C-alpha positions as CSV (number, residue, x, y, z in Angstrom):
1,X,-40.1,185.9,-96.6
2,X,-38.9,188.3,-98.1
3,X,-39.8,191.5,-96.6
4,X,-41.0,194.1,-97.9
5,X,-39.5,192.7,-101.5
6,X,-42.6,190.8,-101.6
7,X,-44.6,193.7,-101.8
8,X,-43.2,195.3,-104.9
9,X,-43.7,191.3,-106.7
10,X,-45.9,192.2,-109.6
11,X,-46.2,188.9,-111.8
12,X,-46.7,189.1,-115.4
13,X,-50.4,188.8,-116.9
14,X,-50.9,184.8,-117.8
15,X,-53.0,183.2,-120.1
16,X,-55.6,180.2,-119.4
17,X,-56.7,178.0,-122.6
18,X,-59.4,175.3,-121.8
19,X,-61.3,173.5,-124.6
20,X,-64.3,170.7,-123.6
21,X,-62.2,168.1,-122.6
22,X,-60.5,170.1,-119.9
23,X,-63.8,171.4,-118.5
24,X,-65.2,168.1,-118.4
25,X,-61.7,166.3,-116.7
26,X,-62.2,168.8,-113.6
27,X,-66.3,167.9,-113.2
28,X,-65.1,163.9,-113.3
29,X,-62.2,165.4,-110.6
30,X,-65.3,166.4,-108.4
31,X,-66.8,162.9,-108.6
32,X,-69.6,164.0,-111.7
33,X,-70.3,161.8,-114.2
34,X,-72.7,158.9,-112.0
35,X,-76.3,160.6,-113.0
36,X,-78.1,162.1,-115.9
37,X,-77.9,164.9,-114.2
38,X,-74.4,165.3,-114.3
39,X,-74.4,164.8,-118.3
40,X,-74.4,168.9,-118.8
41,X,-71.1,168.2,-116.8
42,X,-69.2,165.6,-119.1
43,X,-70.2,165.6,-122.3
44,X,-69.7,167.9,-124.5
45,X,-72.9,168.1,-126.5
46,X,-74.8,171.5,-124.5
47,X,-71.5,171.5,-122.2
48,X,-71.9,173.5,-119.4
49,X,-68.7,174.6,-117.0
50,X,-69.1,174.1,-113.4
51,X,-68.0,177.6,-111.6
52,X,-65.3,176.6,-109.5
53,X,-63.7,175.7,-112.2
54,X,-62.4,179.3,-112.6
55,X,-60.4,178.5,-109.3
56,X,-57.8,177.0,-111.8
57,X,-57.2,179.8,-113.7
58,X,-56.0,181.9,-110.5
59,X,-52.1,182.7,-111.4
60,X,-49.6,184.3,-109.7
61,X,-49.0,183.0,-106.4
62,X,-46.0,180.7,-107.7
63,X,-44.1,184.7,-107.9
64,X,-45.0,185.6,-104.2
65,X,-43.8,182.4,-103.4
66,X,-40.7,181.5,-104.8
67,X,-39.5,185.9,-105.6
68,X,-40.7,186.3,-102.3
69,X,-38.9,183.8,-100.6
70,X,-41.8,181.9,-98.6
71,X,-40.4,178.1,-97.4
72,X,-42.9,175.9,-100.0
73,X,-43.7,173.0,-98.4
74,X,-44.7,174.5,-95.8
75,X,-47.6,176.0,-96.8
76,X,-51.0,175.5,-96.5
77,X,-54.0,176.5,-98.5
78,X,-56.3,178.6,-95.4
79,X,-59.1,180.0,-97.5
80,X,-60.4,180.6,-100.7
81,X,-63.1,183.9,-102.2
82,X,-64.3,183.3,-105.5
83,X,-66.9,186.2,-107.4
84,X,-68.5,184.6,-110.8
85,X,-68.9,188.2,-112.9
86,X,-69.8,186.2,-115.4
87,X,-70.6,182.9,-116.5
88,X,-67.7,180.5,-117.8
89,X,-67.8,179.5,-121.2
90,X,-67.4,175.5,-121.2
91,X,-63.4,176.6,-123.5
92,X,-62.5,179.4,-124.0
93,X,-58.8,181.4,-123.6
94,X,-58.7,183.7,-120.9
95,X,-55.9,185.8,-119.1
96,X,-55.4,186.0,-115.9
97,X,-53.6,189.3,-113.5
98,X,-53.0,188.6,-110.4
99,X,-51.9,191.1,-107.2
100,X,-51.1,190.9,-103.5
101,X,-53.5,191.9,-101.4
102,X,-51.2,191.5,-98.3
103,X,-49.6,189.6,-95.9
104,X,-49.8,189.0,-92.4
105,X,-47.3,187.9,-89.8
106,X,-48.6,185.9,-87.1
107,X,-45.4,185.4,-85.0
108,X,-42.3,183.2,-85.7
109,X,-44.1,179.8,-84.4
110,X,-47.6,180.5,-85.6
111,X,-46.0,181.7,-89.4
112,X,-47.3,184.3,-91.9
113,X,-50.6,184.3,-94.0
114,X,-50.6,186.0,-97.8
115,X,-53.2,186.9,-99.7
116,X,-53.0,186.8,-103.5
117,X,-56.1,188.0,-105.9
118,X,-56.8,186.8,-109.4
119,X,-58.8,188.4,-112.2
120,X,-59.7,186.0,-115.1
121,X,-60.9,188.2,-118.5
122,X,-61.4,186.1,-121.9
123,X,-58.4,186.5,-124.0
124,X,-60.0,188.4,-126.7
125,X,-63.5,190.5,-125.7
126,X,-61.8,191.3,-122.4
127,X,-65.0,190.3,-120.4
128,X,-64.1,189.9,-116.6
129,X,-65.3,186.4,-115.9
130,X,-63.9,185.8,-112.2
131,X,-62.1,187.2,-109.3
132,X,-60.6,184.6,-107.1
133,X,-58.6,185.1,-103.6
134,X,-56.7,182.6,-101.8
135,X,-55.2,183.2,-98.6
136,X,-51.5,180.8,-98.1
137,X,-51.1,180.4,-94.6
138,X,-47.3,179.7,-94.3
139,X,-46.4,177.9,-91.7
140,X,-42.5,178.7,-91.7
141,X,-42.6,181.8,-92.7
142,X,-43.7,184.1,-89.4
143,X,-41.8,186.5,-87.7
144,X,-40.4,188.7,-90.3
145,X,-41.0,192.1,-88.7
146,X,-44.3,192.4,-90.9
147,X,-48.1,193.9,-90.3
148,X,-49.7,191.3,-87.1
149,X,-53.4,192.3,-88.8
150,X,-55.5,192.7,-92.0
151,X,-56.6,188.9,-91.9
152,X,-59.6,189.4,-94.5
153,X,-63.0,189.2,-92.7
154,X,-64.8,185.7,-92.2
155,X,-68.0,185.3,-92.6
156,X,-70.1,183.8,-89.8
157,X,-73.0,180.5,-89.7
158,X,-76.2,181.1,-88.2
159,X,-76.7,180.4,-84.5
160,X,-79.6,177.5,-85.5
161,X,-80.1,174.2,-87.3
162,X,-79.0,173.9,-90.3
163,X,-81.7,174.3,-93.2
164,X,-80.2,171.1,-95.0
165,X,-77.6,168.9,-95.8
166,X,-76.3,166.6,-98.7
167,X,-73.9,164.0,-98.2
168,X,-71.7,163.3,-101.6
169,X,-68.9,160.4,-101.5
170,X,-66.0,160.9,-102.7
171,X,-63.9,158.0,-104.4
172,X,-60.7,156.1,-103.0
173,X,-59.1,157.5,-106.2
174,X,-60.5,161.2,-106.0
175,X,-57.4,162.8,-105.6
176,X,-55.2,160.8,-108.2
177,X,-58.0,161.8,-110.8
178,X,-58.3,165.8,-109.4
179,X,-54.3,166.3,-109.5
180,X,-54.9,165.8,-113.4
181,X,-56.2,169.4,-113.4
182,X,-52.8,170.9,-112.6
183,X,-52.0,170.1,-108.7
184,X,-49.6,167.9,-108.9
185,X,-47.6,167.9,-105.3
186,X,-47.0,164.5,-104.2
187,X,-48.9,164.6,-101.0
188,X,-52.4,163.9,-102.7
189,X,-50.7,160.5,-104.1
190,X,-47.4,159.5,-102.3
191,X,-48.1,157.8,-99.3
192,X,-44.6,158.1,-97.9
193,X,-44.5,161.6,-98.8
194,X,-48.0,162.1,-96.7
195,X,-46.6,160.3,-93.8
196,X,-43.3,162.5,-93.7
197,X,-45.2,165.4,-93.5
198,X,-47.5,164.0,-90.4
199,X,-50.5,162.5,-92.0
200,X,-51.8,159.2,-92.0
201,X,-52.0,158.8,-95.7
202,X,-52.4,161.0,-99.1
203,X,-55.4,163.8,-98.6
204,X,-57.8,165.7,-100.7
205,X,-56.5,168.5,-102.8
206,X,-58.3,171.3,-100.4
207,X,-59.8,172.9,-103.6
208,X,-61.5,169.0,-104.5
209,X,-63.4,169.4,-101.2
210,X,-63.9,173.3,-102.5
211,X,-65.6,172.0,-105.7
212,X,-67.5,169.1,-103.8
213,X,-69.0,171.7,-101.3
214,X,-70.5,173.9,-104.5
215,X,-71.6,170.2,-106.0
216,X,-73.6,170.0,-103.2
217,X,-75.2,173.5,-103.1
218,X,-75.7,173.5,-106.8
219,X,-77.6,170.4,-106.1
220,X,-79.5,171.2,-103.4
221,X,-80.3,175.0,-103.6
222,X,-79.9,175.8,-108.1
223,X,-81.5,172.8,-109.9
224,X,-77.8,172.1,-111.1
225,X,-77.8,175.5,-112.6
226,X,-74.2,176.9,-112.6
227,X,-75.3,180.1,-113.2
228,X,-76.9,180.4,-110.4
229,X,-73.4,180.8,-108.0
230,X,-71.9,184.7,-108.0
231,X,-70.3,183.8,-105.1
232,X,-68.4,181.0,-103.3
233,X,-66.1,181.6,-100.0
234,X,-64.6,179.0,-97.9
235,X,-62.1,178.7,-94.7
236,X,-60.1,175.3,-94.7
237,X,-60.0,173.9,-91.5
238,X,-58.9,170.0,-92.1
239,X,-58.4,167.7,-94.9
240,X,-60.1,165.3,-96.5
241,X,-59.2,161.9,-97.0
242,X,-60.3,160.0,-100.1
243,X,-62.5,158.0,-99.9
244,X,-64.6,159.7,-97.2
245,X,-68.0,161.0,-97.3
246,X,-68.4,165.4,-96.9
247,X,-71.5,166.0,-95.9
248,X,-72.5,169.6,-96.3
249,X,-74.8,171.7,-94.1
250,X,-76.7,174.5,-95.2
251,X,-78.4,178.0,-94.2
252,X,-80.5,179.6,-96.1
253,X,-81.4,183.4,-96.2
254,X,-82.7,184.6,-99.1
255,X,-80.2,184.4,-102.1
256,X,-77.5,184.0,-99.6
257,X,-76.4,180.3,-97.8
258,X,-74.2,179.5,-95.2
259,X,-72.6,176.4,-95.1
260,X,-69.7,174.2,-93.8
261,X,-68.5,170.8,-94.4
262,X,-67.5,167.7,-91.8
263,X,-66.5,164.2,-92.1
264,X,-69.3,162.6,-89.6
265,X,-67.5,159.2,-89.1
266,X,-64.7,161.3,-87.9
267,X,-66.3,164.0,-85.9
268,X,-64.2,166.5,-87.7
269,X,-65.3,170.2,-89.6
270,X,-63.1,170.3,-92.9
271,X,-64.8,173.6,-94.3
272,X,-65.8,176.5,-92.4
273,X,-67.2,179.9,-92.5
274,X,-68.7,179.4,-96.0
275,X,-70.5,181.8,-98.2
276,X,-72.0,181.1,-101.2
277,X,-74.3,184.5,-103.5
278,X,-77.3,182.7,-105.6
279,X,-78.1,184.7,-108.5
280,X,-82.2,185.6,-109.0
């Protein structure tokens, strides 16, 4: 990593234009479309955008990775946070601006954290729709002499039995479909690439698992109304393999839902420290 040079990188604003087909493709990538309740997300008649669609609009990370000298082959998506200020229209044109929140040096053997915030505003009206914060775990970039503290605080899961769990089956071809949203990293489709970095096979995109967790909460607690979700934060802890079932455990307290996701068959928690805040 080029430190402290990375701190002065300022990405240019980027445009994210999308139509109804892009909105539908995102929903299909999360497994929607199998029931009548899903029509609002996959049919252009009275179409609604899912709140987590906003994570695709966050640009800027590439500038920090490439201009900042980060080893992109060893990056893992560590955390994703999202605030929805105004529900997304089903089609539109957004302008995104990104900034570096900070970097944390975990040491040469552990790596580094890079935290990037992106805001998406309507390109015409200027309305702020979303603020997304991504934490990148850069496994090959520790030991550059930067600050050793500065991690974003994590939400604590309640120490009691959960209220409700929701099991969603992913498809064997889930990653092949989700990658059409723009993330064509071969790790998600090429078996040879996946095994070369230590996985038994291609893994599901972290942001696909993220969207499936939101799908579970929309189903369980929001009557499938996408306007209800105002905030959605997670920490990724383990990969999901296409074809596995994701179980989302939820704890509700008022308008706050804590959650975590696991693969019951493997006994592995894949998302931790989940926090969803609902609008009335």
